[in-house]
C-alpha positions as CSV (number, residue, x, y, z in Angstrom):
1,M,-8.9,72.5,34.7
2,S,-12.3,71.7,33.4
3,S,-11.6,73.3,30.1
4,T,-8.5,71.1,29.7
5,K,-10.4,68.2,30.2
6,N,-13.2,69.3,28.1
7,G,-10.6,70.2,25.5
8,D,-9.3,66.4,25.7
9,N,-12.5,65.5,25.5
10,N,-12.9,67.1,22.1
11,Y,-9.8,65.7,20.9
12,L,-10.7,62.0,21.9
13,L,-14.2,62.7,20.1
14,E,-12.3,64.0,17.0
15,Y,-10.3,61.0,16.6
16,L,-13.0,58.5,17.3
17,R,-14.6,60.2,14.5
18,S,-11.9,60.0,12.2
19,A,-11.8,56.3,12.8
20,A,-15.4,55.9,12.4
21,G,-14.9,57.0,9.3
22,N,-12.0,54.8,8.2
23,T,-13.9,52.0,9.5
24,F,-16.9,52.8,7.0
25,I,-14.5,52.9,4.3
26,L,-12.8,49.4,5.4
27,F,-16.3,48.2,6.3
28,L,-17.5,49.1,2.7
29,G,-14.0,47.4,1.2
30,D,-14.9,44.4,3.1
31,F,-18.4,43.9,2.4
32,L,-17.7,44.1,-1.5
33,Y,-14.7,42.2,-1.0
34,N,-17.0,39.4,0.8
35,L,-19.6,39.8,-1.5
36,V,-17.7,39.0,-4.6
37,L,-15.7,36.2,-2.9
38,A,-18.9,34.3,-1.8
39,I,-20.5,34.6,-5.6
40,G,-17.1,33.6,-6.8
41,S,-17.0,30.7,-4.6
42,I,-20.6,29.2,-5.1
43,F,-19.6,29.1,-9.1
44,I,-16.2,27.8,-8.5
45,A,-17.6,25.0,-6.3
46,R,-20.8,24.5,-8.8
47,I,-18.1,23.9,-11.4
48,L,-15.7,21.9,-9.8
49,G,-18.3,19.6,-8.0
50,S,-17.9,18.8,-4.4
51,E,-14.8,16.6,-4.7
52,G,-12.6,19.1,-7.0
53,Y,-13.9,21.8,-4.8
54,G,-12.6,19.8,-1.8
55,A,-9.2,19.4,-3.6
56,F,-8.8,23.1,-4.5
57,S,-9.5,24.1,-0.8
58,L,-6.9,21.2,0.4
59,A,-4.3,22.5,-2.0
60,L,-4.5,26.1,-0.5
61,V,-3.8,24.7,3.2
62,P,0.1,24.3,3.1
63,P,1.2,27.8,1.1
64,L,-1.2,29.6,3.5
65,T,-0.2,27.7,6.5
66,L,3.3,28.9,5.8
67,V,2.0,32.4,5.2
68,S,0.9,32.5,8.6
69,L,4.5,30.9,10.2
70,L,6.3,33.0,8.2
71,S,4.5,36.3,9.6
72,L,6.4,37.0,12.6
73,G,4.0,39.6,13.2
74,I,5.5,42.0,10.9
75,D,2.3,43.4,9.5
76,T,0.4,44.3,12.7
77,A,4.0,45.9,14.0
78,A,4.0,48.0,10.9
79,T,1.0,49.3,11.3
80,R,1.9,50.1,14.7
81,Y,5.2,52.0,14.3
82,I,4.3,53.6,11.5
83,Q,1.2,55.4,13.2
84,K,3.6,55.7,16.2
85,F,6.5,57.8,14.3
86,L,3.9,60.1,12.2
87,A,1.8,61.0,15.3
88,E,5.5,61.8,16.7
89,E,6.2,63.7,13.6
90,N,9.6,61.4,12.9
91,K,8.6,60.8,9.2
92,S,12.0,59.3,8.5
93,K,11.6,56.5,11.0
94,A,7.9,55.8,9.6
95,I,9.6,55.4,6.3
96,Y,12.4,53.1,7.5
97,V,9.3,51.3,8.9
98,V,7.8,50.5,5.5
99,R,10.9,49.9,3.4
100,S,12.5,47.6,6.0
101,S,9.1,45.5,6.8
102,L,8.9,45.4,2.8
103,L,12.5,44.2,2.4
104,M,12.1,41.6,5.4
105,R,8.8,40.2,4.2
106,S,10.1,39.7,0.7
107,I,13.2,37.9,1.7
108,I,11.3,35.5,4.1
109,N,8.3,34.8,1.7
110,I,10.4,33.9,-1.3
111,V,12.3,31.4,0.6
112,G,8.8,30.2,2.1
113,A,7.6,30.4,-1.5
114,V,10.5,28.0,-2.8
115,A,10.2,25.5,0.4
116,C,6.9,25.1,-0.8
117,F,7.6,24.1,-4.3
118,V,10.5,22.1,-3.4
119,F,8.5,20.0,-0.6
120,S,4.9,20.1,-2.0
121,S,4.2,16.7,-1.6
122,Q,5.5,16.3,1.7
123,L,3.6,19.1,2.9
124,A,0.3,17.7,1.2
125,Q,0.6,14.2,3.2
126,I,1.7,16.3,6.6
127,L,-0.9,19.1,6.4
128,V,-4.1,17.5,4.5
129,N,-3.1,14.3,4.4
130,R,-3.4,13.9,0.6
131,A,0.1,13.2,-0.8
132,E,-1.6,13.3,-4.3
133,L,-2.3,17.1,-4.2
134,G,1.5,17.8,-4.3
135,E,0.9,19.1,-7.7
136,Y,-1.3,21.4,-6.7
137,V,0.4,22.7,-3.6
138,R,3.4,23.4,-6.0
139,V,1.4,25.4,-8.4
140,A,-0.2,27.3,-5.3
141,S,3.4,27.8,-3.8
142,A,3.4,31.3,-5.2
143,I,0.8,32.1,-3.0
144,V,3.5,32.1,-0.2
145,F,5.2,35.1,-1.7
146,L,2.1,36.9,-3.1
147,Q,-0.3,36.7,0.1
148,G,2.5,37.6,2.5
149,V,3.5,40.9,0.4
150,Y,-0.1,41.9,0.0
151,S,-1.0,41.5,3.4
152,L,1.9,43.7,4.5
153,V,1.1,46.5,2.2
154,L,-2.5,46.5,3.2
155,S,-1.1,47.1,6.8
156,I,1.0,49.9,5.9
157,F,-2.1,51.4,4.1
158,I,-3.9,51.1,7.6
159,G,-0.5,52.6,9.3
160,V,-0.8,55.7,7.3
161,N,-4.7,56.0,7.5
162,M,-5.0,55.3,4.0
163,A,-8.0,53.1,4.1
164,V,-9.1,53.7,0.5
165,G,-6.1,51.6,-0.5
166,V,-7.0,48.8,1.5
167,S,-10.4,48.8,0.2
168,I,-9.4,48.9,-3.3
169,A,-6.9,46.6,-3.0
170,K,-8.9,44.0,-1.7
171,I,-12.1,44.4,-3.9
172,T,-9.4,44.2,-6.9
173,Y,-8.2,40.8,-5.5
174,S,-12.0,39.6,-5.1
175,V,-12.9,40.6,-8.6
176,S,-9.6,39.5,-10.5
177,K,-9.7,36.1,-8.7
178,T,-13.4,35.4,-9.3
179,L,-13.5,36.6,-13.1
180,V,-10.0,34.9,-14.0
181,S,-11.2,31.8,-12.2
182,I,-14.6,31.5,-13.8
183,V,-12.4,31.7,-17.4
184,M,-10.1,29.2,-16.5
185,L,-12.8,26.8,-15.5
186,M,-15.5,27.4,-18.3
187,V,-13.4,28.4,-21.0
188,F,-10.4,26.4,-20.9
189,N,-11.8,23.6,-18.6
190,M,-8.7,23.5,-16.5
191,G,-10.4,22.1,-13.4
192,V,-8.8,22.8,-10.0
193,L,-5.7,23.7,-11.6
194,G,-7.5,26.7,-13.1
195,A,-9.0,27.6,-9.8
196,L,-5.6,27.7,-8.3
197,I,-4.4,30.1,-11.3
198,G,-7.5,32.3,-10.7
199,N,-6.2,32.6,-7.0
200,I,-2.8,33.4,-8.0
201,I,-3.5,36.2,-10.9
202,G,-5.8,37.7,-8.3
203,Y,-2.9,38.4,-5.9
204,V,-0.5,39.6,-8.6
205,I,-3.3,42.0,-10.2
206,A,-4.1,43.3,-6.4
207,L,-0.8,43.3,-5.5
208,V,0.5,45.5,-8.7
209,I,-2.3,48.0,-8.0
210,A,-1.4,48.1,-4.1
211,L,2.5,48.7,-4.9
212,I,1.4,51.6,-7.3
213,F,-0.7,53.2,-4.6
214,L,2.2,52.7,-2.3
215,A,5.0,54.1,-4.7
216,V,2.6,57.3,-4.9
217,L,2.4,57.4,-1.3
218,L,5.8,57.3,-0.8
219,R,6.7,59.6,-3.4
220,R,5.4,62.6,-1.0
221,F,8.2,61.7,1.7
222,H,11.4,61.8,-1.2
223,K,13.2,64.1,1.0
224,Y,13.3,61.5,3.5
225,S,16.4,59.5,2.9
226,S,17.1,56.0,4.2
227,N,20.3,54.8,5.8
228,A,21.0,51.3,6.6
229,D,21.7,52.3,10.3
230,G,18.4,53.5,10.5
231,M,16.6,50.6,8.7
232,K,18.5,48.2,11.0
233,N,17.2,49.6,14.0
234,V,14.0,49.9,12.9
235,L,14.0,46.2,11.8
236,W,14.9,45.4,15.4
237,E,11.9,47.5,16.8
238,L,9.7,45.8,14.4
239,L,10.8,42.2,15.2
240,S,10.6,43.0,19.2
241,Y,7.1,43.8,18.9
242,G,6.4,41.2,16.1
243,I,8.0,38.3,18.2
244,P,5.5,37.6,20.5
245,L,2.5,38.0,18.2
246,Y,4.2,35.4,15.9
247,A,4.6,33.4,19.0
248,S,0.9,33.4,19.5
249,S,0.0,32.8,15.9
250,I,2.1,29.8,16.1
251,V,-0.4,28.5,18.5
252,S,-3.2,29.6,16.8
253,I,-1.7,27.4,13.9
254,A,-1.1,24.3,15.8
255,V,-4.4,24.8,17.4
256,S,-6.3,25.1,13.7
257,I,-4.7,21.5,13.0
258,Y,-5.5,20.2,15.8
259,Q,-9.2,21.3,15.2
260,N,-9.2,19.6,11.8
261,L,-8.1,16.5,13.2
262,L,-10.9,16.5,15.7
263,I,-13.2,17.1,13.6
264,A,-12.2,14.5,11.3
265,Y,-12.0,12.0,13.6
266,A,-15.3,13.0,16.0
267,L,-18.0,13.8,13.6
268,P,-19.9,12.1,10.8
269,L,-19.3,13.8,7.4
270,S,-22.9,15.1,7.4
271,D,-22.1,17.3,10.4
272,I,-18.5,18.2,8.9
273,G,-20.6,19.5,5.6
274,G,-23.1,21.5,7.8
275,Y,-20.3,23.2,10.0
276,R,-18.0,24.0,7.1
277,A,-21.1,25.5,5.6
278,I,-22.0,27.7,9.0
279,S,-19.0,28.8,9.6
280,N,-19.0,31.1,6.6
281,F,-21.6,32.9,8.5
282,N,-18.9,34.3,10.9
283,V,-18.2,36.5,7.8
284,L,-21.2,38.0,8.5
285,I,-19.9,39.3,12.0
286,T,-16.1,39.6,10.6
287,V,-16.9,42.1,7.8
288,V,-18.0,44.5,10.4
289,A,-15.2,43.5,13.3
290,S,-12.3,43.4,11.1
291,P,-12.4,47.1,9.9
292,I,-13.2,48.3,13.2
293,S,-10.6,46.5,15.0
294,A,-8.0,47.8,12.1
295,S,-9.1,51.2,13.1
296,L,-8.7,51.0,16.6
297,L,-4.6,50.3,16.7
298,P,-3.7,53.7,14.9
299,L,-6.4,55.5,17.4
300,F,-5.3,54.0,20.6
301,T,-1.6,54.2,19.7
302,H,-2.2,58.1,18.6
303,V,-4.3,58.7,21.9
304,F,-1.4,56.9,24.1
305,T,1.3,59.0,22.5
306,K,-0.9,62.2,22.8
307,F,-2.6,62.2,25.8
308,Q,-2.3,59.2,28.0
309,D,-6.1,59.2,28.2
310,M,-6.9,55.7,27.5
311,E,-9.7,54.6,29.6
312,N,-12.3,57.1,28.2
313,M,-11.3,56.3,24.8
314,L,-11.6,52.4,25.6
315,K,-15.2,53.1,27.0
316,L,-16.4,55.4,24.2
317,S,-15.0,52.4,21.8
318,N,-16.2,49.4,23.4
319,K,-19.7,51.2,23.8
320,Y,-20.1,52.1,20.0
321,T,-18.1,48.9,19.0
322,S,-20.9,46.7,21.0
323,F,-23.7,49.1,19.9
324,V,-23.2,47.8,16.6
325,L,-21.6,44.4,16.7
326,V,-23.9,42.9,19.7
327,P,-27.5,43.3,17.7
328,V,-25.6,42.2,14.6
329,T,-24.9,39.1,16.3
330,M,-28.4,38.7,17.4
331,I,-29.8,39.3,14.0
332,A,-27.8,36.5,12.7
333,M,-28.8,34.3,15.3
334,I,-32.6,34.4,15.1
335,F,-32.5,34.4,11.3
336,S,-30.4,31.6,11.3
337,R,-32.8,29.1,9.3
338,E,-33.7,31.7,6.7
339,L,-30.2,32.3,5.8
340,I,-29.1,29.2,5.4
341,Y,-31.8,28.3,3.1
342,I,-31.1,31.3,1.2
343,F,-27.6,30.5,0.6
344,Y,-27.2,26.9,0.8
345,G,-30.5,25.4,-0.2
346,S,-32.8,23.1,2.0
347,Q,-30.4,20.4,2.2
348,Y,-28.4,22.1,4.9
349,L,-31.3,23.1,7.2
350,F,-30.2,20.5,9.5
351,A,-27.3,22.8,10.6
352,Y,-29.2,25.8,11.4
353,H,-29.9,24.6,15.2
354,Y,-25.8,25.2,15.4
355,L,-25.7,28.6,14.3
356,P,-26.5,30.5,17.3
357,L,-23.9,28.8,19.3
358,L,-21.1,29.2,16.6
359,L,-22.0,33.2,16.7
360,A,-22.3,32.9,20.3
361,P,-18.8,34.1,21.0
362,N,-19.1,37.2,18.8
363,L,-21.4,38.6,22.0
364,L,-18.6,38.7,24.3
365,V,-17.5,41.9,22.2
366,G,-19.9,43.7,24.7
367,L,-17.2,42.7,27.7
368,G,-14.3,44.1,25.7
369,S,-13.3,40.6,23.7
370,L,-12.4,43.0,20.6
371,T,-11.4,46.3,21.9
372,I,-8.9,45.2,24.9
373,P,-6.5,42.9,22.6
374,V,-6.3,46.3,20.2
375,L,-5.4,48.3,23.6
376,L,-2.9,45.7,24.6
377,N,-1.1,46.3,21.1
378,A,-1.5,49.7,20.9
379,V,0.6,50.1,24.5
380,G,3.1,47.6,23.2
381,D,2.0,44.8,25.6
382,T,1.7,41.9,22.7
383,K,2.7,39.6,25.3
384,A,-0.4,39.7,27.2
385,N,-2.4,38.8,24.0
386,M,0.2,36.1,23.4
387,K,-0.4,34.5,27.1
388,A,-4.3,34.9,26.7
389,S,-4.0,33.2,23.2
390,I,-2.2,30.3,24.4
391,V,-4.5,29.8,27.8
392,S,-7.5,29.9,25.7
393,S,-6.2,27.4,23.3
394,I,-5.2,25.1,26.2
395,A,-8.8,25.8,26.8
396,L,-10.0,24.7,23.9
397,V,-7.8,21.6,23.4
398,A,-9.2,20.4,26.8
399,T,-12.8,21.0,26.7
400,S,-13.3,20.2,22.8
401,C,-11.7,16.4,23.5
402,L,-13.8,16.0,26.6
403,L,-16.9,17.3,25.1
404,T,-16.4,15.9,21.7
405,M,-14.7,12.8,21.8
406,V,-14.9,11.7,25.8
407,L,-18.7,13.0,26.3
408,K,-19.6,12.0,22.4
409,L,-21.9,15.6,22.4
410,G,-20.4,16.1,18.6
411,L,-20.4,19.4,17.2
412,W,-22.9,20.4,20.0
413,G,-19.6,19.5,22.6
414,Y,-17.0,21.0,19.9
415,L,-19.0,24.3,19.5
416,T,-19.4,24.7,23.1
417,S,-15.7,24.3,23.8
418,L,-14.9,27.0,21.4
419,L,-17.5,29.5,23.6
420,I,-15.7,28.6,26.8
421,S,-12.0,29.1,25.3
422,S,-13.2,32.2,24.0
423,A,-14.4,33.5,27.4
424,V,-11.4,32.5,29.1
425,G,-9.4,34.4,26.3
426,M,-11.6,37.6,27.4
427,L,-11.0,37.4,30.8
428,L,-7.4,37.1,30.6
429,V,-7.1,40.1,28.1
430,L,-9.7,42.0,30.6
431,A,-7.5,41.2,33.5
432,Y,-4.3,42.6,31.6
433,A,-5.8,45.8,30.8
434,R,-6.2,46.7,34.3
435,R,-2.4,47.4,34.2
436,Y,-3.2,50.3,32.0
437,V,-6.8,51.5,32.7
438,R,-8.4,51.4,36.2
439,N,-11.8,50.1,35.0
440,P,-11.7,48.7,31.0
441,I,-15.2,48.4,30.7
442,D,-18.4,50.1,31.7
443,I,-20.6,47.0,32.7
444,N,-23.7,48.6,33.2
445,Q,-23.7,50.1,29.7
446,S,-22.7,46.9,28.4
447,I,-25.7,45.1,30.2
448,K,-27.6,47.6,28.8
449,I,-26.8,47.0,25.3
450,Y,-27.4,43.1,25.9
451,L,-30.8,44.0,27.3
452,A,-32.0,46.3,24.4
453,S,-30.7,43.8,22.0
454,T,-32.4,40.7,23.5
455,M,-35.5,43.0,23.7
456,A,-35.6,43.4,19.9
457,A,-34.6,39.6,19.4
458,A,-37.6,38.8,21.5
459,A,-39.9,40.8,19.8
460,T,-38.8,39.8,16.2
461,I,-39.3,36.1,16.7
462,P,-43.1,36.0,16.2
463,I,-42.1,36.9,12.5
464,F,-41.1,33.3,12.0
465,H,-44.9,32.1,12.8
466,I,-46.0,34.0,9.7
467,S,-46.9,31.5,7.2
468,V,-45.3,32.3,4.1
469,P,-43.8,30.6,1.2
470,R,-39.9,29.3,2.1
471,F,-38.8,31.3,-1.2
472,V,-39.8,34.4,0.2
473,S,-37.6,34.2,3.2
474,A,-35.5,37.1,1.9
475,F,-38.9,39.1,2.7
476,R,-39.3,37.9,5.9
477,I,-35.8,38.7,7.0
478,A,-36.1,42.3,5.4
479,A,-39.4,42.6,7.8
480,G,-37.6,41.2,10.7
481,F,-34.4,43.2,10.7
482,T,-36.6,46.8,10.2
483,L,-38.6,45.4,13.3
484,F,-35.5,44.8,15.2
485,V,-33.5,48.0,14.6
486,L,-36.5,49.9,15.3
487,I,-37.0,48.5,18.7
488,Y,-33.4,48.1,19.2
489,V,-32.9,52.0,18.9
490,A,-35.9,52.5,21.0
491,A,-34.8,50.7,23.8
492,S,-31.2,51.9,23.7
493,V,-32.9,55.6,24.2
494,Y,-35.1,54.4,26.8
495,F,-31.8,52.6,28.7
496,N,-29.8,55.9,28.0
497,I,-27.4,54.0,25.8
498,I,-27.6,56.9,23.2
499,R,-28.6,60.5,24.0
500,E,-28.5,63.5,21.8
501,D,-24.4,63.9,21.9
502,D,-24.0,60.2,20.7
503,V,-26.8,60.4,17.9
504,E,-24.8,63.6,16.7
505,F,-21.7,62.1,17.1
506,I,-22.7,59.0,14.9
507,V,-24.5,61.4,12.5
508,K,-21.0,63.5,12.1
509,A,-18.9,60.4,11.7
510,F,-21.1,59.3,8.7
511,N,-22.2,62.3,6.9
512,R,-19.6,62.1,4.2
513,F,-21.0,58.6,2.8
514,P,-23.9,58.8,0.2
515,I,-26.7,56.3,1.0
516,V,-25.5,55.5,4.4
517,N,-26.1,58.8,5.8
518,I,-29.6,58.6,4.6
519,V,-30.0,55.8,6.4
520,I,-28.2,57.3,9.5
521,N,-30.0,60.4,9.4
522,L,-33.5,58.6,9.3
523,L,-32.7,56.7,12.2
524,A,-31.0,59.7,14.1
525,K,-34.4,61.5,13.4
526,Y,-36.4,58.4,14.7
527,A,-34.1,58.5,17.9
528,L,-34.2,62.4,18.5
529,T,-37.8,62.0,18.3
530,L,-38.0,59.5,21.1
531,I,-35.7,61.2,23.0
532,N,-37.9,64.0,23.2
533,L,-40.8,62.1,23.9
534,M,-39.2,60.4,26.7
535,G,-38.3,63.0,28.6
536,S,-34.9,65.7,29.2
537,D,-33.1,62.9,31.1
538,K,-32.5,61.2,27.7
539,K,-30.6,64.2,26.0
540,T,-27.2,64.8,27.8
541,R,-25.0,63.6,30.3
């Protein structure tokens, strides 16, 4: 019995290590993708000016809203079923999923693009209250088709564990969009229209590259032919899985529209500008969280199919996810002033007080806010996530209206309502998870991670009292980050968050990646030195 259990644990760690490798590839792709997009956005915003950049941003709202409305949950369903059928060694059905999802997505989004083109003025009036932007929306209508298919192809890549394809496609999009947009603006002086064309061409180039990768991938399975009945059955499975996700997305879109209206009516322009600026810092967390979430879905699906041992995998995943995301969030919180100054300049410093509260919902990751929803999707219980999303949205509408409109707390009230609604949603998915695992979260481990992060943050704060010119803020951040990491690792060893086997796992997970593996190895040596100094009880479980 013991050997069987150890064998299963070894399998779990091996799959987790594989997921960690995919996570890093996705992380690197997302990091470069967001970095290039950020640089491009700065250029575009400066060339267009605030009014032109606002028009450009608003013109994208109708087509992107239609993309969300037409998703039908197909992307997530494709990822899940491709991984499921490959785990069952049913390659024919996996091919059916790829072909049927692409066919369905193409037909639906072509119809959506035509509708966006024909009713551009009406959509501009309804969704952004700017009928005069109808011409720009008409040009941007091509994005309904391009972005929809592009997103699905990325989901297919994740399903077949082709993280490199995801990263290459995303980087291609960001680089193409940025370069073409700058050329359109600076060489041809095309203004908002040029920025929109740059966006469209970016999608075209990225989609062509992604489809080439996909075609090469499908050639490996050319012997598995498709038939109409097989594709029809798979289509039904995709829709059955995806419709609850689709319903949940409609709720999210409605809430997003409500949020935009609330902010417009309740906040002065200065607060709105500050809020939009600091919202971009959520990218710091998203760039880490998104690839982790994307890698966990096929991981949980495989484990559920093979071992039925979800509890151990969930706890391991939540531990390592929290070990990374909680301190990353804390760092962004304590360096909020410095980050805003570096990216936006002194004119936005008034908004740095709001950034910690904006980022606070990300701290719920220690209680399963990231891993548990992925688990529920992996076992096919998408209705649980849908219900949690609906209740969370109701909580957001109720609390934001009370705090922002009735009590007149402005942006403080609105950000507080975001935190409350996130907590409500997390508690619900935690309750649903108990249907499948007895103890979804190792609460003692999570408390230790919070405590270690808090100790590191408290020790780093005195750095801000060192008198240095504002223009060397980057050096202050570098020094503070280094101190934070050293103290956090030491506290993690002291509280038994990481031991020798954890260090070994992390090193092996990333030993194939240059530069990063050097940093990991240095931190591993530091952690192992501390483990040896603190005694044998820190070494193994």
